[in-house]
Every structure is written in structure tokens, then in C-alpha cells.
Backbone as a chain_set.jsonl record, in Angstrom:
{"seq": "XXXXXXXXXXXXXXXXXXXXXXXXXXXXXXXXXXXXXXXXXXXXXXXXXXXXXXXXXXXXXXXXXXXXXXXXXXXXXXXXXXXXXXXXXXXXXXXXXXXXXXXXXXXXXXXXXXX", "coords": {"N": [[131.244, 151.953, 133.49], [129.203, 149.728, 135.12], [129.106, 148.168, 138.512], [128.871, 144.919, 139.728], [126.35, 144.088, 142.153], [126.957, 142.531, 144.113], [129.829, 142.638, 144.04], [130.256, 145.169, 145.175], [129.897, 145.342, 147.764], [131.66, 145.19, 150.918], [134.204, 142.973, 151.866], [133.918, 142.334, 154.774], [131.501, 142.685, 155.494], [129.807, 140.996, 153.226], [130.648, 138.466, 154.178], [129.256, 138.442, 156.189], [126.636, 138.397, 155.254], [126.777, 136.161, 153.654], [126.994, 134.044, 155.693], [124.304, 134.25, 157.158], [123.035, 133.438, 155.052], [123.632, 131.214, 154.713], [123.097, 129.928, 157.071], [120.139, 129.824, 156.802], [119.964, 127.921, 154.78], [120.899, 125.644, 156.284], [118.996, 125.318, 158.094], [116.99, 124.832, 156.67], [117.503, 122.247, 156.135], [117.132, 121.122, 158.282], [118.769, 121.594, 160.554], [119.622, 123.544, 163.172], [121.802, 126.11, 163.411], [122.667, 126.77, 166.134], [124.922, 127.939, 167.99], [126.514, 129.047, 166.271], [124.852, 131.056, 165.178], [124.394, 132.405, 167.505], [127.117, 133.474, 167.781], [127.487, 134.993, 165.746], [125.813, 137.094, 165.717], [126.646, 138.499, 168.217], [129.36, 139.573, 167.478], [129.616, 139.42, 165.001], [130.76, 137.721, 161.656], [133.118, 137.116, 160.584], [134.996, 137.639, 162.557], [133.969, 136.285, 164.689], [134.615, 133.606, 163.049], [136.997, 133.411, 162.837], [138.049, 132.947, 165.547], [136.607, 130.469, 166.03], [138.358, 128.932, 164.433], [140.868, 129.366, 165.757], [140.515, 128.767, 168.334], [139.803, 126.32, 168.323], [141.676, 124.874, 166.97], [143.352, 123.066, 164.215], [143.185, 119.92, 164.732], [140.768, 119.612, 165.835], [137.242, 119.18, 165.471], [134.34, 121.573, 165.297], [131.076, 121.279, 166.56], [129.529, 121.772, 164.549], [130.507, 121.338, 162.117], [131.03, 118.778, 162.146], [128.111, 118.082, 161.896], [127.257, 119.322, 159.744], [128.826, 117.549, 157.904], [127.579, 115.026, 158.158], [125.352, 115.742, 156.913], [126.122, 115.938, 154.484], [126.9, 118.44, 153.517], [129.094, 120.322, 153.301], [130.06, 122.574, 151.99], [128.518, 124.527, 153.06], [129.534, 125.039, 155.673], [131.841, 126.899, 157.952], [134.198, 126.825, 157.495], [135.024, 126.411, 155.051], [133.91, 128.497, 154.037], [135.843, 130.427, 154.88], [137.786, 129.877, 153.112], [136.753, 130.767, 150.664], [137.321, 132.579, 147.913], [136.708, 135.326, 147.863], [136.655, 135.929, 150.231], [139.017, 135.102, 151.604], [141.028, 137.25, 152.358], [140.139, 138.176, 154.522], [141.085, 136.591, 156.598], [144.1, 135.308, 158.386], [147.042, 133.775, 157.286], [147.41, 131.451, 159.103], [144.75, 130.974, 160.003], [143.536, 130.266, 157.621], [144.953, 128.142, 157.093], [144.449, 126.287, 158.778], [141.228, 125.96, 158.521], [141.949, 124.731, 155.94], [143.191, 122.459, 156.395], [141.458, 120.942, 158.546], [139.253, 120.655, 156.797], [140.489, 118.772, 154.961], [141.372, 116.717, 156.537], [138.603, 115.553, 156.303], [138.443, 114.434, 153.939], [138.034, 116.778, 151.709], [139.031, 118.915, 149.506], [139.636, 122.122, 149.149], [140.861, 124.643, 146.961], [143.004, 127.301, 147.433], [143.222, 130.972, 146.692], [145.284, 131.456, 145.369], [145.768, 129.15, 144.116]], "CA": [[131.261, 150.384, 133.831], [128.436, 149.223, 136.376], [129.652, 146.985, 138.822], [127.709, 144.103, 140.185], [126.022, 144.516, 143.36], [127.858, 142.092, 144.936], [131.324, 143.223, 144.029], [130.449, 146.717, 145.798], [129.801, 144.858, 149.321], [132.929, 144.994, 151.399], [134.291, 141.737, 152.06], [133.202, 141.647, 155.847], [129.581, 142.282, 155.17], [129.678, 139.858, 152.422], [130.825, 137.569, 154.682], [128.145, 138.185, 157.335], [125.439, 138.059, 154.499], [126.762, 134.834, 153.24], [126.591, 133.341, 156.944], [123.2, 134.193, 157.136], [122.509, 132.481, 153.606], [124.276, 129.305, 154.967], [122.245, 129.296, 158.354], [118.902, 129.44, 156.53], [120.376, 127.061, 154.103], [121.228, 124.922, 157.297], [117.656, 125.17, 158.892], [116.179, 123.939, 155.513], [117.997, 120.903, 156.165], [116.786, 120.388, 159.585], [119.836, 121.639, 161.561], [119.801, 124.702, 163.424], [123.484, 126.087, 163.913], [122.349, 127.658, 167.536], [125.836, 128.241, 168.58], [126.782, 130.069, 165.343], [123.874, 132.17, 165.309], [124.687, 133.589, 168.578], [128.327, 133.952, 167.835], [127.25, 136.011, 164.609], [125.239, 138.51, 166.784], [127.726, 139.115, 169.082], [130.322, 140.325, 166.959], [130.164, 139.489, 163.161], [130.992, 136.299, 161.127], [134.516, 137.089, 159.963], [135.539, 137.581, 163.966], [133.644, 134.733, 165.478], [135.193, 132.291, 162.505], [138.678, 133.131, 163.236], [137.88, 132.56, 166.877], [136.662, 129.182, 166.435], [139.285, 128.168, 164.04], [142.087, 129.276, 166.335], [140.353, 128.153, 169.438], [139.957, 124.571, 168.458], [142.759, 124.308, 165.66], [143.3, 122.084, 163.028], [142.477, 118.681, 164.641], [139.308, 119.302, 166.425], [136.333, 119.591, 164.897], [133.326, 121.879, 166.248], [129.665, 120.158, 166.283], [128.566, 122.208, 163.358], [131.214, 120.882, 161.239], [130.389, 117.423, 162.281], [126.883, 118.006, 161.589], [127.248, 119.455, 157.933], [129.753, 116.577, 157.327], [126.711, 114.128, 158.377], [124.334, 116.11, 155.851], [126.748, 116.036, 153.192], [127.083, 119.884, 152.798], [130.277, 120.932, 153.929], [129.961, 124.016, 151.655], [127.783, 125.461, 154.205], [130.48, 125.133, 156.621], [132.727, 128.06, 158.182], [135.75, 126.268, 157.051], [134.686, 126.222, 153.366], [133.486, 129.759, 153.656], [136.886, 131.095, 154.997], [138.78, 129.693, 152.062], [136.234, 131.128, 149.683], [138.416, 133.648, 147.648], [136.54, 136.844, 148.08], [136.681, 136.092, 151.746], [140.694, 134.587, 151.983], [141.829, 138.492, 152.542], [139.765, 138.431, 156.135], [141.876, 135.714, 157.637], [145.328, 135.202, 158.254], [147.427, 132.334, 156.588], [147.195, 130.402, 160.159], [143.554, 130.526, 160.29], [143.064, 129.481, 156.715], [145.614, 126.658, 157.005], [143.459, 125.502, 160.123], [140.076, 125.577, 157.818], [142.01, 123.785, 154.947], [143.498, 120.995, 157.355], [140.045, 120.455, 159.065], [138.436, 119.997, 155.399], [141.287, 117.836, 154.331], [140.935, 115.519, 157.474], [137.637, 114.549, 156.22], [138.353, 114.102, 152.623], [137.756, 117.512, 151.072], [140.224, 119.528, 149.078], [139.42, 123.44, 148.964], [141.795, 125.487, 146.627], [143.348, 128.632, 147.931], [142.951, 132.13, 145.626], [146.916, 131.593, 144.68], [146.143, 127.864, 143.128]], "C": [[130.62, 150.391, 135.199], [129.013, 147.874, 137.08], [128.392, 146.326, 139.653], [127.425, 144.312, 141.507], [126.737, 143.756, 144.671], [129.109, 142.124, 144.996], [131.408, 144.533, 144.881], [130.397, 146.421, 147.397], [131.265, 144.464, 149.879], [132.926, 143.595, 151.759], [133.72, 141.041, 153.504], [131.857, 141.607, 156.136], [129.241, 141.447, 154.576], [129.488, 138.562, 153.198], [129.673, 137.135, 155.732], [126.743, 137.749, 156.227], [125.512, 136.514, 154.118], [126.663, 133.666, 154.357], [125.406, 133.242, 157.163], [122.451, 133.317, 156.081], [122.444, 131.051, 153.993], [123.381, 128.83, 156.114], [120.897, 129.107, 158.091], [118.958, 128.173, 155.523], [120.319, 125.5, 155.142], [119.54, 124.505, 158.062], [116.897, 124.514, 157.617], [116.207, 122.519, 155.509], [117.715, 120.085, 157.371], [117.545, 120.545, 160.552], [119.698, 123.004, 161.567], [121.001, 125.064, 163.956], [123.447, 127.173, 164.826], [123.645, 128.317, 167.817], [126.59, 129.448, 167.207], [126.022, 131.307, 165.095], [124.212, 132.992, 166.381], [125.949, 134.168, 168.364], [128.092, 135.384, 166.608], [126.464, 137.57, 164.979], [125.81, 139.06, 167.436], [128.699, 139.969, 168.513], [130.75, 140.266, 165.268], [130.77, 138.14, 162.653], [132.086, 136.227, 161.041], [135.287, 137.098, 161.583], [135.406, 136.308, 164.432], [134.283, 133.591, 164.574], [136.402, 132.369, 162.728], [138.714, 132.857, 164.661], [137.601, 131.113, 166.954], [137.8, 128.401, 165.531], [140.654, 128.353, 164.675], [142.079, 128.579, 167.561], [140.308, 126.616, 169.298], [140.936, 123.955, 167.665], [142.408, 123.191, 164.854], [142.741, 120.751, 163.34], [141.482, 118.522, 165.202], [137.983, 119.905, 165.64], [134.995, 120.33, 165.646], [132.153, 121.186, 165.684], [129.085, 120.659, 165.112], [129.276, 121.638, 162.173], [130.74, 119.378, 161.092], [129.064, 117.201, 161.694], [126.717, 118.098, 159.84], [127.951, 118.064, 157.372], [128.334, 115.19, 157.391], [125.649, 114.341, 157.315], [125.046, 116.01, 154.516], [126.916, 117.63, 152.558], [127.777, 120.871, 153.603], [130.594, 122.354, 153.45], [129.265, 124.868, 152.44], [128.697, 125.823, 155.46], [131.273, 126.586, 156.756], [134.2, 128.037, 157.779], [135.956, 126.499, 155.557], [134.695, 127.999, 153.09], [134.961, 130.427, 153.338], [137.932, 130.972, 153.686], [138.064, 129.857, 150.611], [137.096, 132.295, 149.102], [137.842, 134.919, 147.913], [136.528, 136.913, 149.758], [138.269, 136.03, 152.338], [141.336, 136.064, 152.742], [141.456, 138.727, 154.228], [140.671, 137.69, 156.843], [143.429, 136.011, 157.326], [145.749, 133.697, 157.651], [147.209, 131.064, 157.781], [145.641, 129.846, 159.974], [143.022, 129.666, 159.062], [143.738, 128.174, 156.484], [144.704, 125.553, 157.653], [141.825, 125.09, 159.147], [140.572, 124.31, 156.862], [142.327, 122.389, 155.563], [142.24, 120.221, 157.885], [139.232, 119.817, 157.746], [139.277, 118.883, 154.979], [141.067, 116.708, 155.141], [139.794, 115.097, 157.076], [137.356, 114.579, 154.423], [138.106, 115.414, 151.34], [138.669, 118.514, 151.059], [139.368, 121.074, 148.47], [140.499, 124.427, 148.313], [141.9, 126.71, 147.312], [143.484, 129.486, 146.927], [144.323, 131.749, 144.856], [147.079, 130.077, 143.838], [145.74, 127.984, 141.878]], "O": [[131.151, 150.854, 136.208], [129.305, 146.827, 136.503], [127.366, 146.859, 140.076], [128.365, 144.787, 142.145], [126.982, 144.193, 145.795], [129.648, 141.651, 145.997], [132.503, 144.95, 145.258], [130.841, 147.249, 148.192], [131.936, 143.567, 149.369], [131.868, 142.997, 151.957], [133.272, 139.902, 153.639], [131.21, 140.795, 156.798], [128.302, 140.809, 155.054], [128.565, 137.761, 153.045], [129.281, 136.009, 156.039], [125.977, 136.828, 156.511], [124.556, 135.747, 154.23], [126.319, 132.525, 154.047], [125.074, 132.089, 157.44], [121.447, 132.637, 156.298], [121.664, 130.127, 153.765], [122.963, 127.677, 156.209], [120.263, 128.378, 158.855], [117.973, 127.435, 155.493], [119.781, 124.463, 154.754], [119.207, 123.385, 158.449], [116.159, 123.558, 157.855], [115.353, 121.74, 155.085], [117.915, 118.884, 157.551], [117.333, 119.853, 161.547], [119.642, 123.704, 160.556], [121.388, 124.447, 164.948], [123.962, 128.269, 164.604], [123.479, 129.533, 167.912], [127.085, 130.543, 167.473], [126.525, 132.402, 164.847], [124.325, 134.208, 166.231], [126.066, 135.347, 168.697], [128.531, 136.525, 166.753], [126.612, 138.717, 164.557], [125.666, 140.282, 167.445], [128.895, 141.074, 169.019], [131.658, 140.756, 164.597], [131.331, 137.483, 163.529], [132.49, 135.131, 161.43], [136.297, 136.397, 161.636], [136.267, 135.442, 164.585], [134.544, 132.557, 165.19], [137.015, 131.307, 162.84], [139.816, 132.388, 164.944], [138.203, 130.447, 167.796], [138.135, 127.277, 165.903], [141.582, 127.65, 164.276], [143.037, 127.943, 168.001], [140.763, 125.84, 170.138], [141.091, 122.735, 167.616], [141.361, 122.544, 164.859], [141.936, 120.262, 162.548], [141.033, 117.377, 165.25], [137.898, 121.085, 165.299], [134.545, 119.705, 166.606], [132.151, 120.615, 164.594], [128.146, 120.035, 164.617], [128.581, 121.452, 161.175], [130.183, 118.907, 160.101], [128.871, 116.188, 161.021], [126.263, 117.306, 159.015], [127.494, 117.582, 156.336], [128.329, 114.427, 156.425], [125.069, 113.375, 156.819], [124.375, 116.013, 153.484], [127.032, 117.903, 151.364], [127.38, 121.817, 154.283], [131.185, 123.189, 154.134], [129.549, 126.064, 152.395], [128.516, 126.842, 156.126], [131.331, 127.341, 155.786], [135.063, 128.915, 157.752], [137.045, 126.747, 155.04], [135.305, 128.601, 152.206], [135.35, 130.837, 152.244], [138.724, 131.856, 153.36], [138.506, 129.325, 149.592], [137.611, 133.014, 149.958], [138.686, 135.746, 148.259], [136.39, 137.971, 150.373], [138.681, 136.711, 153.277], [142.115, 135.913, 153.683], [142.209, 139.278, 155.031], [141.1, 138.244, 157.856], [143.9, 136.678, 156.404], [145.001, 132.723, 157.567], [146.9, 129.92, 157.447], [145.329, 128.663, 159.836], [142.311, 128.67, 159.201], [143.242, 127.26, 155.825], [144.359, 124.435, 157.269], [141.406, 123.933, 159.176], [140.004, 123.218, 156.839], [141.749, 121.356, 155.224], [142.062, 119.024, 157.659], [138.706, 118.704, 157.725], [138.633, 117.911, 154.583], [140.6, 115.701, 154.611], [139.664, 113.939, 157.472], [136.275, 114.719, 153.851], [138.005, 115.07, 150.163], [139.143, 119.03, 152.072], [138.615, 121.057, 147.497], [141.101, 125.1, 149.15], [140.875, 127.191, 147.795], [143.94, 128.905, 145.942], [144.289, 131.791, 143.627], [148.048, 129.775, 143.143], [145.969, 127.086, 141.067]]}, "num_chains": 1, "name": "protein.A"}
């Protein structure tokens, strides 16, 4: 059986790739997520996403989430990506819970892999 190219990429690398795709989509909308770009270059997307989630907690939104909310493109947010089933294994229950709560606080529900 031949595996899909996407299936053969490990989740950390795939998260990094998807983060870059999201950045390009943001730029196409006129929003340049400068802070996220810098963080991605420092130590990779999954590590930095976890930092963002734990640093601010569920109650606070980072500026990127606010901007994506204004653009009606929360699907490009770190929070949304963290809850994407292929990436859930990269994050702790606490990190995923924070992402879920942030999205819920603005009326977006994102199912977990267990749902």
C-alpha cells in the first residue's frame, strides 16, 4: 500500500508546514503575523504554539487571534491548528483545553479527536 505523502510526514514537521501555509494565507488577507513568523523561526511551530497557549492562558487572546477574528479566518489561528486531529498528540491536555476555551470564548467550537 502506498501512503499519502501527507501521512508520511511526522506531526511536528507537518505542523510547521501547516503554520507556514497559514502565514501565507494571512498575508494574502493583508495581515502579516510578524510575531508568529519570528517565533516559528526560533524553535518551530509546535514548541512556540505551546508557549503561546500557556503564557497567556485561556482568558487572554494574543493579537493574532484578535486579528484573525476580525478577518473571520479563525481557521488560520494557532488555537484552531492545535485542535486539528493530526496535531493533537503534539500538545498536552492543558494546552488543548486552553485553545478550546479561547475559541469557545468567541463562539467557535472545535471538536476533539475523541468526539
